[in-house]
MDAnalysis code that builds the backbone (N, CA, C; Angstrom):
import MDAnalysis as mda
import numpy as np

u = mda.Universe.empty(264, n_residues=88, atom_resindex=np.repeat(np.arange(88), 3), trajectory=True)
u.add_TopologyAttr("name", ["N", "CA", "C"] * 88)
u.add_TopologyAttr("resid", np.arange(1, 89))
u.add_TopologyAttr("resname", ["MET", "GLU", "LYS", "PRO", "THR", "ILE", "SER", "PHE", "LYS", "ASP", "LYS", "LEU", "LEU", "GLY", "GLY", "GLY", "MET", "THR", "GLY", "PRO", "ASP", "GLY", "ASN", "LEU", "ALA", "ARG", "ASN", "ASP", "TYR", "ASP", "LEU", "ASP", "LEU", "LYS", "ASP", "GLU", "ASP", "VAL", "ASN", "MET", "SER", "ILE", "VAL", "ASN", "GLY", "ILE", "PRO", "ALA", "ILE", "ASP", "PHE", "SER", "ASP", "ARG", "ILE", "LYS", "ASP", "ILE", "LEU", "PHE", "LYS", "GLU", "MET", "GLU", "SER", "THR", "VAL", "ILE", "LEU", "LYS", "LEU", "LEU", "GLY", "ARG", "ASN", "ILE", "GLY", "TYR", "ASN", "VAL", "LEU", "TYR", "ASN", "ARG", "THR", "LEU", "ASN", "LEU"])
u.atoms.positions = np.array([
    [-3.094, -15.813, -24.548],
    [-1.684, -15.502, -23.946],
    [-1.787, -16.027, -22.560],
    [-0.651, -16.541, -22.082],
    [-1.179, -17.268, -20.680],
    [-0.535, -15.919, -19.628],
    [-1.308, -15.214, -18.701],
    [-1.051, -15.010, -17.711],
    [0.468, -15.428, -16.865],
    [1.274, -14.821, -16.694],
    [2.587, -15.124, -15.242],
    [1.806, -15.605, -14.080],
    [1.785, -16.413, -13.360],
    [1.506, -16.887, -11.997],
    [2.300, -15.699, -11.398],
    [1.786, -15.622, -9.789],
    [2.517, -14.728, -9.268],
    [2.791, -15.305, -8.102],
    [4.015, -15.153, -7.212],
    [4.281, -15.987, -5.989],
    [3.797, -15.457, -4.435],
    [3.896, -16.747, -4.046],
    [3.114, -16.296, -2.985],
    [4.187, -15.245, -1.874],
    [5.299, -15.168, -2.280],
    [6.120, -13.774, -1.855],
    [5.809, -12.381, -2.272],
    [5.430, -12.841, -3.851],
    [4.771, -11.450, -4.156],
    [3.484, -10.623, -3.973],
    [2.742, -11.947, -3.816],
    [1.048, -11.659, -3.107],
    [1.147, -10.876, -2.175],
    [2.512, -11.406, -1.549],
    [2.415, -10.628, 0.819],
    [3.088, -9.830, 0.464],
    [3.879, -9.658, -0.837],
    [4.348, -7.943, -0.439],
    [3.863, -7.537, -1.492],
    [2.857, -7.585, -1.828],
    [2.604, -6.904, -3.428],
    [2.757, -5.937, -4.394],
    [4.256, -7.197, -4.885],
    [5.034, -7.213, -6.086],
    [3.564, -7.917, -6.947],
    [3.930, -7.475, -8.049],
    [3.594, -8.327, -9.245],
    [2.182, -7.881, -9.359],
    [1.118, -6.994, -8.390],
    [0.070, -6.778, -8.671],
    [-0.361, -5.509, -10.159],
    [-1.292, -5.914, -10.737],
    [-1.593, -5.059, -11.464],
    [-2.745, -4.486, -11.519],
    [-2.858, -3.046, -11.817],
    [-3.753, -1.880, -11.597],
    [-5.391, -2.628, -12.928],
    [-6.151, -1.601, -12.638],
    [-7.142, -2.375, -13.658],
    [-6.592, -1.570, -15.511],
    [-5.750, -0.933, -15.392],
    [-5.265, -1.293, -17.073],
    [-4.084, -1.951, -17.889],
    [-3.960, -3.002, -16.655],
    [-3.094, -4.150, -16.531],
    [-1.975, -3.992, -16.540],
    [-1.043, -2.763, -16.079],
    [-0.166, -2.674, -15.815],
    [0.583, -2.846, -14.612],
    [1.665, -2.678, -14.102],
    [1.949, -3.106, -12.803],
    [1.631, -1.869, -11.730],
    [1.157, -1.922, -10.714],
    [0.520, -0.847, -9.622],
    [1.942, -0.473, -9.457],
    [2.131, 1.017, -9.055],
    [3.247, 0.859, -8.468],
    [2.766, 2.617, -7.715],
    [4.089, 2.692, -7.687],
    [3.954, 4.188, -6.324],
    [4.320, 5.534, -7.655],
    [3.794, 6.769, -8.157],
    [3.722, 7.345, -9.013],
    [5.398, 8.640, -8.998],
    [5.601, 8.731, -7.288],
    [7.002, 8.895, -7.270],
    [8.145, 8.073, -6.135],
    [9.013, 8.838, -6.243],
    [9.610, 7.799, -4.860],
    [9.428, 8.897, -3.625],
    [9.540, 8.047, -2.266],
    [9.621, 8.607, -1.387],
    [10.897, 9.561, -0.923],
    [10.852, 10.223, -0.835],
    [12.489, 12.036, -0.633],
    [12.319, 11.827, 1.158],
    [13.166, 11.249, 1.722],
    [12.891, 11.448, 3.254],
    [14.013, 12.373, 3.520],
    [13.170, 14.027, 4.143],
    [15.041, 14.884, 4.701],
    [14.391, 15.192, 6.364],
    [16.154, 15.248, 7.390],
    [16.077, 14.904, 8.176],
    [14.699, 15.483, 8.794],
    [14.161, 16.399, 8.555],
    [13.046, 17.153, 9.581],
    [11.751, 16.363, 9.111],
    [12.389, 14.740, 8.137],
    [10.514, 15.066, 8.107],
    [10.863, 13.240, 9.672],
    [11.761, 13.134, 9.933],
    [11.861, 12.070, 10.993],
    [12.843, 12.570, 12.512],
    [11.918, 12.260, 13.640],
    [12.430, 13.020, 14.514],
    [12.560, 11.384, 15.675],
    [13.525, 10.823, 15.604],
    [13.737, 9.499, 16.434],
    [13.792, 10.080, 17.782],
    [13.308, 9.095, 19.335],
    [14.041, 9.429, 20.969],
    [13.892, 8.510, 20.842],
    [14.080, 8.730, 22.568],
    [14.071, 7.378, 22.910],
    [12.976, 7.370, 24.380],
    [11.940, 6.950, 25.139],
    [10.722, 7.566, 25.527],
    [10.590, 6.003, 26.640],
    [10.874, 6.465, 28.019],
    [10.921, 5.316, 29.240],
    [11.764, 4.200, 28.487],
    [12.930, 4.698, 28.154],
    [13.643, 3.206, 26.651],
    [13.625, 2.894, 25.886],
    [12.347, 2.814, 25.680],
    [11.712, 2.800, 24.183],
    [12.461, 3.747, 23.013],
    [12.464, 2.903, 21.971],
    [13.327, 3.627, 20.625],
    [11.178, 3.726, 20.524],
    [11.783, 5.653, 20.436],
    [9.966, 6.156, 18.900],
    [10.437, 6.793, 17.794],
    [9.488, 6.512, 17.156],
    [10.152, 7.359, 15.794],
    [8.798, 8.117, 15.279],
    [9.093, 9.524, 15.225],
    [7.767, 10.058, 15.122],
    [7.674, 10.510, 13.496],
    [6.654, 10.924, 12.720],
    [7.083, 11.451, 10.967],
    [6.670, 12.994, 11.188],
    [7.054, 13.239, 9.998],
    [6.330, 14.945, 9.834],
    [5.032, 14.444, 9.413],
    [4.468, 15.836, 9.516],
    [3.114, 16.192, 8.576],
    [3.363, 15.719, 7.438],
    [4.293, 15.885, 6.519],
    [3.884, 16.012, 5.081],
    [4.655, 14.382, 5.191],
    [5.109, 13.618, 5.996],
    [5.224, 12.394, 5.246],
    [3.628, 11.806, 6.028],
    [2.856, 12.441, 6.858],
    [2.192, 11.582, 7.578],
    [0.720, 11.330, 6.015],
    [1.002, 12.928, 5.664],
    [-0.434, 12.866, 4.665],
    [0.255, 12.159, 3.346],
    [1.490, 12.062, 3.173],
    [1.526, 11.207, 1.960],
    [1.277, 9.907, 2.048],
    [1.454, 8.769, 3.886],
    [1.443, 7.841, 3.770],
    [-0.661, 7.635, 3.859],
    [-0.688, 8.375, 4.074],
    [-2.092, 8.396, 4.653],
    [-3.179, 7.808, 3.319],
    [-1.972, 9.334, 2.026],
    [-2.804, 9.333, 0.559],
    [-2.740, 7.788, -0.150],
    [-1.220, 7.691, 0.148],
    [-1.508, 5.939, -0.647],
    [-2.017, 4.616, 0.039],
    [-2.772, 4.804, 1.298],
    [-4.037, 4.503, 2.110],
    [-4.941, 4.673, 1.560],
    [-5.372, 5.232, 1.191],
    [-6.498, 6.038, 0.724],
    [-7.372, 4.514, 0.212],
    [-7.072, 3.566, -0.293],
    [-7.660, 3.231, -1.065],
    [-7.767, 1.336, -0.338],
    [-7.008, 1.505, 0.370],
    [-6.772, 0.348, 1.301],
    [-7.140, -0.275, 1.732],
    [-7.836, -1.415, 1.223],
    [-9.182, -1.898, 2.004],
    [-8.910, -3.769, 2.720],
    [-9.487, -3.938, 3.874],
    [-8.995, -5.607, 4.222],
    [-10.441, -5.795, 5.009],
    [-10.682, -6.813, 4.301],
    [-12.445, -7.933, 4.024],
    [-12.109, -9.009, 3.667],
    [-12.877, -9.851, 4.529],
    [-13.238, -11.039, 4.224],
    [-14.779, -11.042, 3.692],
    [-15.613, -11.253, 2.801],
    [-16.313, -11.499, 1.734],
    [-16.757, -12.905, 2.288],
    [-17.759, -13.141, 3.352],
    [-18.342, -14.536, 3.206],
    [-17.061, -15.667, 3.220],
    [-15.866, -15.833, 3.214],
    [-14.942, -16.525, 3.201],
    [-14.659, -16.960, 1.693],
    [-14.920, -15.915, 0.976],
    [-14.518, -16.413, -1.007],
    [-13.604, -15.359, -0.890],
    [-12.879, -16.149, -1.970],
    [-11.875, -14.356, -2.635],
    [-12.439, -13.753, -3.295],
    [-12.092, -12.481, -4.043],
    [-12.599, -11.754, -5.108],
    [-11.283, -11.029, -5.330],
    [-11.454, -11.177, -6.775],
    [-10.182, -10.496, -7.138],
    [-9.784, -9.128, -7.147],
    [-8.725, -8.845, -7.150],
    [-8.428, -7.805, -6.872],
    [-8.853, -6.493, -8.213],
    [-8.947, -6.491, -8.713],
    [-9.518, -5.893, -9.629],
    [-11.221, -5.181, -9.703],
    [-11.880, -6.495, -9.507],
    [-13.443, -6.173, -9.251],
    [-13.323, -5.339, -7.777],
    [-12.448, -6.111, -6.720],
    [-12.812, -5.004, -5.325],
    [-11.752, -3.654, -5.913],
    [-11.061, -3.035, -6.832],
    [-10.769, -1.694, -6.882],
    [-11.504, -1.289, -7.806],
    [-12.528, -2.018, -8.324],
    [-13.612, -1.349, -9.381],
    [-14.658, -1.129, -8.199],
    [-15.323, -2.141, -7.566],
    [-16.138, -1.333, -6.538],
    [-15.975, -0.495, -5.768],
    [-14.804, -0.503, -4.926],
    [-13.930, 0.923, -4.589],
    [-14.566, 2.079, -4.932],
    [-14.307, 2.157, -6.278],
    [-13.936, 3.362, -7.026],
    [-15.662, 3.848, -7.046],
    [-16.721, 2.801, -7.520],
    [-17.813, 3.308, -7.883],
    [-18.341, 3.720, -6.613],
    [-18.031, 3.394, -5.271],
    [-19.076, 3.629, -3.840],
    [-19.120, 5.167, -3.690],
])
């Protein structure tokens, strides 16, 4: 069976990426923002947004397995990289 091609837009935005089980990678929950989770203000004329500790924890948890790398100028497959990071 031929694997469907992923568009550049999907690669760039993270869409169409599959996990090690072959299913599309996705979040296990929806992010439910409450009024107290976001504090918007203006500091010296510049808009500023501050998130609650709950939201920061969720965002950090999502970035836990995020890796940015350049491996000797070569491409490395997502599944290979994912498996190597899990084995660290």
